[in-house]
N, C-alpha and C positions, 0 to 999 in steps of 0.2 A: 710424614704420612704417605703411605702408598695405597691409593684407593683401589678396591677390587672392581673390575669391570662388571657391568650388569650381565654380560654374556659369558663371564668366566664359568668354567665347569666346576661346580662345587660338589664334592662327595661328602655326604653327611653319614658317617658310620653310626649305625644305631638309630636311623631316622624314624623308627616307630616308637621309640621309648619316650620317656618323660622329657628328657633334654633334647633328643633328636627331633621330636615332633615340634617342639617350640622353635628350634633352629629353622626347620622347614617353613613353618608359619612366618617367621620373621623375614627370611630372605625372599619368600614369595611376595609378602606385603611390600618389601622394598623394591620389587620389580626385577629380581633376578630370574632369569629364564632357563637356566641350565643346571638344574639340581639333579643329583644322582643319589639313589639309595636302594639297597637290596635287602629283601627280607631274608631271615636266616635259612628259610627253605631254599632260597636261590643261591646264597653264598654263606656258608658256615665260616664265620671269621676265626673259628678255632682251628680250621683246616688250612694249613699253610699253602698248599698247591692251589686250592680254590681261590683263596684271598689274593695271593700274589698275581695270579692270572687275571682275575677280574679287574684289579686296579691297573694292571699294565695295559689291558685292552681299553679300559675307559679313559686313561690318561687325563685325570682331573688336574685342574690348575690349583685347586685348594682342597685340602682334606681337613675335616673337623672330626676328631676322634671322640665321639659321644657314646660309642658302644662299650658296654661293660656288663658283667654279672653283678648285680646289686641287691641289697636287702638290708633289713634291720638287724638289731642285736641278735634275735633268735637265729635267723638265717646264717648270719656271719659266724656265730658261735657253734652252730651245728654242722656246717659244711666248710670248714676252713680249707680243706684240700681243693675243692672246686672253686672257691673264691680266689685262691692263690693261682692255681694252675690255669684256669679258664681265662682269667684277666691277663696274665703274662702272655699266654698264647695269642690272644686277640690283639693285644698291643704290638707284640713282636711281628706278627704277620702283617698288620696294616702298615707299620713302619717300613718293613722290608719291601712290600709292594709299592709303597709310595716312593721310596728311594729308587727302586728300579724303574718306576714310571717318571722319574725326575720331577716329582711334585715340588712346586716352588714354595708354596705356603702350607704349613700344617700346624694345627692347634690341637694339642693333647689336653684332654680335660681330666684332671685328677680328682682329689677330694681333700677336704680339710682334715680328714682323719690321718693324713700323712704325718701330721705334726705330733710331737710328744704329748703324752697324756697330761703332764703337768707343765706344759709350756707357759711361759710368761704371757699374761693376757693384756691387751689383745695380741694375737699370735702374728708375729712378723714372719716374712718369708725365710729369713735367715735362721729361724728356729728348727728348720729341717735337720734331722739326724743329730739332734743335741740331747736326746733322752729317750727312755723307753716309751713304747706305744701303749694305747689302750688295748688290753688283752682280748677284749670281746670281738674286736675286728682287726686284729693285727695282721692276719693273712691278706685281707683286702688292702690294708694300708701298705704292706710290703710290695704288693703287685703295683700299686700306684706310684710308689717311690721308685720302683724299677722303671716305670714308664718315664718319670721325670729324668732319671739318669740316662735313659736311652735317648731322649731328645737332646740332652747335653752332649752325648757321645756322637750322635750324627752331626751336630753343629761343629764339634771339634775335629772329627775325622774327615767329614765330607763338606764342611762349610755350608750346611743347610740352614735356611732361615726359618727354623721350626721353633715353636714356643709351647710353654705349658701354662695352663690356667688352673687354679685350685678353688673351685666353688665351695661355698659353705653349704649347709643343709638346704635342699631344694624342695619345692612343692609346686603344684599347679595342675592344670588340665592334663590328663594322660598319666596321672600318678597311679601307683599300684596300691589298691585298697584292701589287699588280702591281709587278714589279721595275723597270720603266721609269718609272713615274709616281708611286710611293708615297714616303712619308716614311721616315726612316731606321729607326725602330723596326719597323714592319711588314715593311719590306724585309729586315731582319736575320732576323726570325722565319722568313720564307719561305726565305731563303738557307740558314740552318742546318737547317731542316727537310728541304729537298730534298737537301742534302749528306748528312744522316743517312740518308734513305731510299735514296739512290743509292750509299751506301757510299764517299763521297769522303773523301780524307785531309785536305783543306784547304778553307777558305773564304776567298775574297779580298774584302776590304772596302776602300772608298775612303778615301784620306787617311792621316793619321798616327795617328789614334785619340786625339789630344791635345785637340781642342776639347771644351768642357764644354757640356752641354745639360741643361735642366730638362724634366721630363715630368709631365703631369697626366692622370689617368684621366678619360675623358669623363663617367662617372657623377658624379665629384666636380664637374666643370664644370657639369653640369645642376643640381646643388644650389646652386652658386654663382650661376647665372643667376636662379633662383627667389629667392634671398636678395636679390640686387641689385634686382630688380623691386620688392621690398617695402621695401627699406631704403636705396636710393641715389637721389639726384636731383640730380646736379651736371652741369655741361657738360663737365668734364674726363673723359677716358677713365679707367677704373680697371683695374689689372692683376689677372689671375686666374691664380694659379700655385701651385706646391708650396712655393716659397721656398728650395729647395736643389737642387743639380745634381750630375751625374756626368760623368766623361769618356766619350767615345764608346767608348774601350777598355773601361772598366768596364761600360758598357751591353752591349757585345758579349759579355763574359764572363757576365753575368747571363742573356742570351738563350741563349747556348751551353749553359749548365748547365740552364736550363729545358727546352730541346728535347732535351738529352741527346746532343749531338754531341761525339764524343771526338777529333776531328781537330785540326788546327792552324789558327789565324787568321793570314792573311797580309795585310799592309797595303800597298796600292798607292799609294805616295807621289807618283805622277805625277798623281793625281786631286786635285781641290780639297777643302779642309777646310771652306770656308765661314767664317762668323763664328767667331772664336776662343772667345768665351764669350757666352752669352745667358741671364742669370739675372734674373728679375723681382723687384723690390721689392714684396712683397705686404702691406706694413704697413697700407695703407689698407683693404683688404678684410678683413684680419684684425681691424682695429679695429672693423669693423662687425659682428663676431661670426661670420664664416665661416672655417673651416679645413678643408683637405682630409683625408681619412681612409684613402684606399687607397694603401698603400705600393707602391713600384715593383716589387719582386719578386712580391708578390701580384697586382698588376695585370697584369704580363707573363704570369704563369701562367694567369690566367683568360682573357686575350686569346688565348694559344696554344691553350687548350682550345676557345675559340669557333672559331678558325681550323681546328682538326682536325675540328670538327663540321660545318663547311661543305664 
């Protein structure tokens, strides 16, 4: 274990996003006093010169790479060029700036979508690059795989102690609730809420409800990131998840009950389901001493309260 000093300068790339804001909250609560983050208007991470110069001047001790262009099935399917190119640019620029600033510790956050669509369940880290990807978000997945390989390349060529973490589906305060571009859980929260407010008798959801998904609260992820920075130093990516999953139908019923919508759920089976199951094998990170603590029902309840307060 190599403990991070409370005075270490920590740059959280994407500090205003769902993950970045959770990381900021966590490190502030833990007493860290030297956190850095730039809004996109200050530093556009897609711009190499801006990014490299900002990181070189800041000279952080630790970089957590939580900045990314993200979205749900519709957004990924509609804008594959942007999802591929923007993410590769962001990653490459932050890595280059961090290397030139001689950053000692860097954690790159990828996504469970890097794994093959029909990977053996639960998905182990060594499933990477063993089969075809889910086609609805393959561009985003390829960008994240490039990030993992980039981390391994910096370790091999420059002996950097940089690591990659692969989170499962995330949710929590600060999520995107836009119906066109959001992920399944925040989209459900908004749909059920608006149906309740508008007195509707039914909510229409995509697919059959049969796919299984794993969900992790971002506050649990933030603790996992801190734990990995102090306890993990291997080239292979490491999974970060809850370790169990629910069907989309079960998820919908939890959200329906949380919001208090009394109408009917209708499944539009003409719409895609996506990957049938995506459960991560979390035995590696559990063996390092980290386990999540925020259950799905409690997490959805606090996320809905945050949504109402906004």
